N, C-alpha and C positions, 0 to 999 in steps of 0.2 A: 627565567622569562618565559620559556617553553611551558613550564608546569603552572605558571600562574594563568597563562592563555587557556590552558586545559581545564583549569579549575572554574575559571569564568565560563567558559562554554558550557561544561557540566551543569553549573548553577543555572544557567539561563535555559538550556535544554530541559532540565527539571522543571522549571517555570512554565515552559510550554505545555506541560503534561496536565497542568492544573485546570479545574473544571471552569474556573472564571475567565481562561485564555481560549476557551473552545466553545463559544456560544452557539456558533452556527457553522458547522464545516462544510466545505464544498463537497457535493455529491457527484460523482462522475455522471455525464450525460452525452451520449453520442451527438446530440444537437448542439452544434457551436454557440449558437444564440443563447440557449440556457446556461451553458457554462460561461458566457461572457457576462450574463446577468447576475449569476451567482458570484463571480470573481468581482465585479464592481460592488456588489452589496457588501461583501466581506471586506473590500479595501476601505469601507467607510466606518468600519468597527474600530474602536480604540483597542489595540492589543499590544500593549507595553512588551510582553515577552518577545514577540517575533520582531518587534522595531530593534530591541536591543540585540537579537540574534544578528538581523542584517547589519547592524552598526558593527559589530564584533567581526564579522566576515570581512567587511570593507576595511576596516582599520588593520586587521592582520595583513591583508593583501597589500595594503598602502605602505605600511611601515617595514615591510620586507621586501618591497618591489625592487630596491637598489641594491640588494645583496645577491649577487649571484649564486653564492654558495647555500643561500638559505632562503631562496625565493619561495615560499608557500604560497598556495593557492594562485600559482600563476595562471592556470587555464580558468579560474573561476569567471564565469560570465563571458568566456571567448565567443561563444555563438552570439550573443547579444551585441557584440561590437558591430557597428554600422557597416564597416568594409570587410567583415569576415563572413565568408561563405559557410555554409549553402543558404542560412536564413535571411542573411543582410540585415540584421539588426532586428528581425522580427521574431518575437517569441512564439508566436501563433504558428504552429506548422501542421499544415492540413494534411490528410491523408494522401491527397495527389503530391504534395510536395515531398512528403516522406518517401513515396514510391519513386520520386525523381532523385532523391538524396541517396537512397540504398540501392537502386536499380533492382529492387524486389517488389512483388505484388504484396498487398495487404493479406491477402490469403496464407501467403507464406510468412508473414510475421504474427499471424495468429494463431494460438495454441491449439494443436490438433487434438480432437476428440479420442477418447479410448473405450475399448469395449469392456474393460475389465469390471467396471461398475455395473454394466448390464449383467455380465455373467455373475457377478457376485449377488445382484438382486434376484435372478433366476435361481442361483444357488439357496438363497436364503428362503425363497417361496418354497422350494423343494424341501427344504429342512424343516419348515414349519408343517409342511403337509404330512411328513413322515411322523413328526412330533404328535400333530392331531391323531393320527392314525393310532399310534403307539398308546396314547394316554386317553383318548376319547374327548380331548379338549375341542371344541368348534373352532374349526380352521378360521372362521371369520373373526373370532375373538382373539386370535392370535395374530391375525393380519392388522387388527384395529390397535391392538397393544403396541404392535411395533410401529405403526404410525404415530400414535400417541407420544411413545417414548422419542421417536426422532423428532417430533415436535418440541417436546420439552427440553431436549439436548440443545435445539437451535435456539429456543426462546430463553432458557435460563443460563446457559453454560456456552453460548456462542458457538456450538458445534463442536465441542472438545472431543466428544466421544467419538463422533463422525470422523474427525481429523484423525484420530487414532486408528481406527478401521482402515481409512484411506492409506495410511503410511505402510499399514501391514499389506494391504492389496496391491498397493502401487509404490514401493519403495523410492523409485525415481523421481516421484512428484516433489518431494523436499528439495533436491537439487535443483530442479526446475524453477521452484518459487524463490530460491536465493539467487539465481541468475536473473530472473525476471526483476526483482526488487532492486539488484545492482545496476540493472539498466536504467530504472526510474533514477536511483541515486546519482548515476552518471549524468543523465540528462538534465537534472535539476541544477547539478553542479556547473556544467558547461553554459547552461542559460543565466546563471547568475541568480538562482534561487537558493538561499540558504537552507541546507537539510537539518531539519530539527531532530529527526529519528527515524526509526524503522520498526517494525514488527514482523516476525516470520512465523508466528503461530497463534492460533485462536485464544490460546491462554493469555499470551502477552498483550493480544489486541483488546481483550475485555478487560485489562487492568489498566489501559492507557487511555486517557481522556481524548487524545487526538484521534482516537480511532473509535472502538466502541464504548469503552470507558464505562464497563459495568452495566451497560444498557443493552443487551444483546436483542432485546424484544423491539428495539426501534431499528437497528440495523445490524448487519452482520459482516464481520470482515474477519479474515484468516490470516492476511498479510498485506503489508503496504507500507509506503515511504511517506513521510509527511515532510513538505517543504513549504516555503513561504516566498511569494513574489513581493517584493518591497515596493514595486511600483504598480 
């Protein structure tokens, strides 16, 4: 039975990746009004794969709820329960409420900037200056070439080359990305939003229609968690 459920979930998850199931994805905006408008607009779209995903989550939770030894998804949607603190049934958690829940400021929850890339930029400029001096190539030509290559990397391959350099310059970034996406995964689960999948690299995102989907010139994503609110 467990294997059958896994196979069904894999089939539905594969379906959510398809282009016809990702007509107009929600783009994050700091403006809650814009986010609400996007969510309402998306909820009006017919999306069979995500409805199937929500149905399977609820079915699996219901059929195992009476089995104390095998009660899977027992905390799925726990925060959305009306009498469950701290959100009290409301899925919209504002920054103010988040600070009250965690007893932390938004600044402490925001990723801290690093100087590594500034140093890398300075080092690259110095290297190109030395290369220009040694070869006689105009330094402006080298700078423009670098900018063009960076643009092509972002526009054509979703910044894969930059991500490679980033992992070399700052190896700890990878672990931070994993932990960050795990947080999105957990929040979606507790809010009762079925998790469709996730990507942890620019290459995976470029192949997934739920994220970049082979169109890096329209949007750029190097990591993300995809979930669906059935309501």
